[in-house]
N, C-alpha and C positions, 0 to 999 in steps of 0.2 A: 678269439681272446677278448676282443672288445664286447662281443655279444654276451659273453659270460659275465663280464664286469657290470654291464648294464642290467642284466638279470639280477645280479647280487644287490645292486643299488635299489632296484625296484622292490625286492623282497624286504629291504630295510624300510622302504616307503610304505608298503601295503601289507606286510606280514604274510601269514599263511595263505590268505585268500587272494593272492596276487592276481591270478587270472581273471577272477570275477570283478575285482575292484578296478583293474586296468580297463576292462571292457566297459564298466560303468563310466569311468573317467573319459574314455574315448567317445562315448555316446552323449556326453553332456552338451547341452546347447550353449553353455558358457565356455570360454577358453580356459583351459586348465594347464598350467605349466609347473614344473618342478625344477629347482636349482639346488645344486649341492653346495657344500661349504666353501668351495673355491669359486662359486659363481658360474659353474658349468651347467648347461641345460641337460636335464635328465629325461624330461617328459614334455611333450608338446602335442596336445590333442587336436582333433579335426577342427573344432571351433576356433582354436588358436590359429590354425592355418588360414581359416576364412577371414579372421580379423586382421591378421598381419600380412598375409600374402606369402609368408615363408612356410614351406613344407617341412614336415617333421624330419625327414632325412637330411634336409639342408642345415638344420640347426642343432641336432643332437650332438653333444660333446663339445659344442662351441660355447664361448663365454656369453653371458646374458647381455654384454655390451652390444652385441649384434642387434638386439631388440630395439635399442634407442641410443643413437650416437650423440645427439645434441644435448639431451638432458640425462646423460649417463649418471652424473653425480647423485641426482635425486633418487634414482633406482638403487644405486649402491648404498646410500644411506638407509633406505628402507630395508634392504637385504641384511645389512649388518645389524640393524635394530631387531629384525625378526630373529636373528641368531641369538639375541638375548631374551627371546620368548615374548616379544611384543607382537600384538595382533593388530592388523589394520583393516578397516572396512570402507569400501566404496570411495577410495581416493581418486579424484580426477587426475589423470596423468597424460602427458603428450606422448605420442608414438609416431614414428615414421614407418609406414608400410614398405614392403619390398619394392613396390612401384614408385616410391618417393612421396606418396600422398600422406599428408599430415592428418592424423585423427586424434580424438581424445577417447581414452578408455577409462572405465571404472576398474580400479585395482584394489583387490583385497588379498591379504597374505597372512599366513600363519606358519609357525615352525612345525617341522615334522620330527618326532622323537623316536628312537629305537626302543627296544625292550628294556634297556637300562636307563631310559628317560634322558638320554643324551640327544641334543639337537643334531640331526644329521642332514637336514635339508630345509628348504623353504618351499611351500606350496602356495601358488597364487591363482586366483580366479580373476579373469578379465572379461570385459565385454565392451563393445563399441557404443559410446554414448554421444557420438558426434551429432547424429541426427536429432537426438533428444535435446541436446544443448541448443542446437539451431532452432528447433521448434520453440523452446522456452524464450530464446532471444527474440524471435519473430513475434511471439505472443506478447512479450513485454513491450516491444516497439509499437505493436498494434494497439495495445491498451493505452500507451502514452499518447499516441496519435488521437485515439478516441477521446481521451480526457482533454487534450488540447482543443479539439473541435467543440467539445461540450463547453469548455471555459469560454471559447470565443463566442459561442451561441449565447451563453449567459450574459456576456458583456454587451452583445448586440441588443438583446432584449432589454437590458437595463438602460442602454442609451436611448432606445425607442421611447421609453416612458419619459425620460428627462427632456427629450427634444419637444415633446408635447407640452411640458410644464416647466418652463425656464426658471420659475421661482423655486423649484425643488431640485434644480440641477446640482448634482453632487450629493444630494440628501441620502440616497441609497448607499453610496460608497462610504459616507461618513458614519451612517448607522452601522454598516458592516464593520468599519474600523473600530468603533467604540464597543460593539458587541464582542468582537474577537479579543479586544483588550480586556474586557470584563472576564471573559472565559479564561484568558491567560492568567489573570489575577487570581481567580478562584482555583485554578489548577485542577488536578484529578480528572474526573469524568468530563468536566466542562471543557478542559483543554483538549480532550480526545475528540471533541465534536467541532473543532474549529472550522473544518472544511464545510460542514453543513451550515454552521452559523454564518460564515462569510457568504456562501452562495445564497442562503435565505435572505441575508441582509441586502445584497445588491439586487435581489429580485422581489423584495417584499411588497413593493408598490406596482408590480407589473400589471395588476388588475385595473389600474387607473387608465390603461389604454381604452377601456370600455366607457370611461366617464368623459362626457364632452369637454373639450379643452376650455370652453368659455366658463364652465363651472369651476374647473380647477384654478383658473387664473382670475376669477372675479373678485374684486375687492368687496368687503362688506360681508354681512351675515348671510348664510345660505338658508333657503326655505327648508322645511322638514323633508319634502320630497327630494330636493337636491342633496340634502345631508344623507338621506338613506341611499341615494345613488352613489355617493362617494364611499359610504360604508361598504357597499357591495364589492369594493375592489379586493377585499381579502378572499372572498369566495370565488370571484372571477379569476383571481391569480391562481388559486388552487386548480380550477378547471383548465386553465391554460397549461399548467405545468404537470398535471397528474400523470400524463402518459409518457413523460420524458424519464428515461432510466438513470436517475441520479444515484450516486453511491450512498446517499443518506436521505432522510425524510424531508427534503426541501419543500415539496408541495404542501405538506402538513404544517411545516414551520411557517410558510407564507400564509396559510389559512388561519393560523392561530395567533399571529403576532399582535392582534388587538384583543385577545382573550385576557381576562383578569382573574386573579385567584378567587375573588369573591363571587364570581359568576356575572359580573356587571359588564363584561366585554362582549364582543361580537366576532363572528356571525352565529356561534353555537351556544354562547352562554356557558362555556366550560368552566369548571372550578378546580382549584388545587392541582393535584397530580394528574388530572385529566388533560392538562396542558403540557405539551412537550417542554422539557427544560430549555432546549434551544430557543423555542418561541418565547419563553419567559425572559431569557436574556435579551432577545431581540426587542421585546416589548419595552423594556426599560430603556434600552439604547435609543429606540425610536422616539420615545417621549422626550428624552433629554435633548436629542439633536433637534427635533421639531420645535420645541419651546425656545431653544437658544438661537434659532435662525429666523430670518425675516420671512413673512408670508404676505400675500396680497391683501389679506383682510386684517392684518395687525403687524406692528413692528416686532422685532426680536424682544422676547421677554427676558432673555439673558440666561447664562448657565447657572448662576446662583439661584434664580427662581426655579429653574428646572430641577435642580438638585433638591430644593426645598419641597417641591411637589412629590418627587419619588420618596423622599424621607417621610412626608406626611402620610402617604399611602402604603408605606412599608408594612408588609404582613397582611394587608387587606387586598389591595389591588395588585401589588407587586411582590415578587418573591424576595424575602428578607435577605438571603445570601447574595442575590444578584444586586440588590440595592446597596448592600454593604460593600460589595466589590466595586461598584461604580463610584460610590462616594470616596473610597480609598484611592481609586485611580486619580480623581481630580485633586484630592488633597496632596497627592504625590506629583502633581504638575502635569497631568494629562492635558493635551490640547488636540483639537482636530487638525489633520493635515489638509493643506489646500488641495492636494491631489492624492487621496488615499489609494494605496496599491494593495493588491492581493498579497497576503503573506505566503502564498503558494507559488509565486513566480509567474 
């Protein structure tokens, strides 16, 4: 009697081609289950057995509650909504296997209608995504660890420069702070490049490791040869960083932070759009911070004079939008922090 009822329900599910369609369902690599209007299991293919540990003969005719005791309500809500012809795709759902092991499945379901278009059952496709989720979690943790190590390496490189040149201690961090503030003020694409701007900022003088410390700390005017040696720091910084796998163009930002729109900068004499936008932001921030800070060869010129300098060269040496953003920041009360910190934690 029970066999006849099951056959009748399956005809409602699959129509005239019952035998062929049931064979196809049973051979599916994904778990396929069917549940009637009362929540009773009608079909449970081999893949569903593999996923849940429950054999078909153990579950047919039993309520779907058997499938998941702890989160029964969430399954019941989905079943009832499917009865109103809703369709669900790839929902992550918790499941307890027969052996008690907890897994996560992908759950997709749709209503099954008879020839009169009445909903008679729910058909669901399931597959185990526990390993996939674990791999994604492991990959995320590995990426976070890699990023932390990279950030720590960046900080160590930045500190190495400043220990050789105590007069510019904090310079790189303050430049990075101002450059990020300018980018934030400009918004749009500039704000999207904050990570590269910050990293480029705290590494922009890394090439000064190559410059003898007595030149960096010497009071008075430098000779032409010494000046050219100091200027080489942009190119040297690029060479130091070029083989590190940053998420953005940090080596090029470092190389170009002394380039100017009119081609008067160094090391490559780039012009206009040939200079990365991040480097244009950094260039303005570098000039303002350097002019407003004390150096061995001169006292601080002051923020006001620094702002006058970038205003004077707006559109020739410096990007107009960057200059405008910087000026607006200071009009609104921007000031350098004593210990600037990364906005990325």
